[in-house]
C-alpha positions in Angstrom: 0.0 0.3 -0.1 1.0 3.4 -0.7 0.2 6.2 1.5 1.1 9.8 2.7 4.3 8.8 0.7 4.9 5.8 2.5 5.3 2.1 1.4 3.3 -0.4 3.7 3.7 -4.1 3.0 3.9 -7.3 4.7 7.2 -9.2 4.1 6.3 -12.6 5.9 6.2 -14.6 2.9 9.1 -13.2 1.5 11.3 -16.0 2.7 9.3 -18.6 1.2 9.3 -17.0 -2.1 13.1 -16.4 -2.2 13.7 -19.7 -1.0 11.5 -21.0 -4.0 13.4 -18.9 -6.3 16.7 -20.6 -5.1 15.1 -24.1 -5.4 14.1 -23.4 -9.0 17.5 -21.8 -10.1 19.5 -24.7 -8.5 17.1 -26.9 -10.8 17.9 -25.7 -14.0 18.9 -28.1 -16.4 17.2 -31.3 -14.5 13.7 -31.2 -16.1 13.4 -27.6 -14.9 10.0 -26.9 -16.2 8.5 -29.8 -14.1 10.7 -28.7 -11.1 9.7 -25.2 -11.2 5.9 -26.4 -11.3 6.4 -28.8 -8.5 8.3 -26.3 -6.2 5.8 -23.1 -7.3 2.8 -25.4 -6.2 4.4 -26.8 -2.9 4.9 -22.8 -2.3 1.3 -22.1 -2.9 0.1 -24.7 -0.8 1.3 -23.3 1.9 -0.9 -20.0 1.6 -3.5 -19.6 4.7 -1.6 -22.8 6.5 -0.4 -22.3 9.9 3.0 -23.5 8.9 3.0 -21.0 5.7 1.9 -17.5 4.9 -1.4 -15.6 5.0 -3.1 -13.9 2.4 -6.3 -12.0 1.9 -9.0 -14.7 0.2 -12.4 -16.1 0.8 -10.9 -18.4 3.4 -12.2 -16.3 6.4 -8.9 -17.7 8.8 -6.8 -15.2 7.3 -8.4 -12.5 9.1 -7.0 -13.9 12.4 -3.7 -13.3 11.2 -4.2 -9.7 9.3 -1.8 -7.0 10.1 -4.2 -4.3 11.4 -3.5 -0.8 12.2 -4.8 2.9 11.8 -3.2 5.8 9.9 -4.3 9.4 9.4 -4.5 9.9 5.5 -3.1 13.2 4.5 -2.2 12.1 0.8 -4.2 12.6 -2.1 -4.4 8.7 -2.9 -4.2 5.5 -1.5 -2.9 2.9 -3.6 -3.2 -0.8 -2.8 -1.5 -3.1 -5.3 -0.7 -7.1 -5.6 2.9 -8.2 -5.2 2.8 -9.0 -9.0 2.4 -5.0 -9.8 4.5 -4.1 -6.8 7.5 -5.6 -8.5 6.5 -3.9 -11.8 6.2 -0.5 -9.9 9.5 -0.8 -8.3 11.0 -1.3 -11.5 9.5 1.8 -13.1 8.7 4.2 -10.2 9.4 7.2 -12.6 6.2 6.7 -14.3 2.8 7.4 -13.4 -0.1 5.1 -12.3 -1.9 5.4 -15.2 1.3 4.7 -17.3 2.2 1.7 -15.6 -1.2 0.3 -15.8 -1.0 0.4 -19.6 2.3 -0.8 -19.6 1.6 -3.8 -17.9 -1.7 -4.1 -19.5 0.5 -4.1 -22.7 3.7 -6.1 -21.3 4.5 -9.3 -22.7 7.4 -10.0 -20.4 7.9 -13.5 -19.2 9.6 -13.6 -15.2 12.7 -15.6 -15.8 11.5 -17.7 -12.3 7.6 -17.5 -12.5 6.8 -17.0 -16.2 4.0 -15.0 -17.2 2.4 -12.8 -14.2 -1.1 -13.2 -14.0 -1.3 -11.2 -10.6 -0.9 -7.8 -11.6 -3.6 -5.9 -9.6 -3.8 -2.3 -8.6 -6.5 -0.1 -6.9 -6.0 3.6 -6.8 -8.4 5.7 -4.4 -8.4 9.5 -4.9 -9.3 10.6 -1.2 
């Protein structure tokens, strides 16, 4: 989330995905497509599990693990984005959100680890 010129995000899942990226890199050359699929499925099975990571979903148990706080909004916008869009934003911070949305929509870039990104969501709220 971007608000009041601050980035607010939850990094609890980062270690799992970093470990998965490393496993995929280590498996390159040994039926890497199958290994990549198995590794990614293994990580995704950990979502909303006590030994894994918690994401907003239709599974209401995630609410017990949500990070909740309050902030006085002084900025003109609140921006919520998925991790897929956040990574794209990080690499293109000199662009407006409108430009980023158009660029991402027209992008055919393939991530070397995860393949085509399908989770690139953004919500811009004018306050």
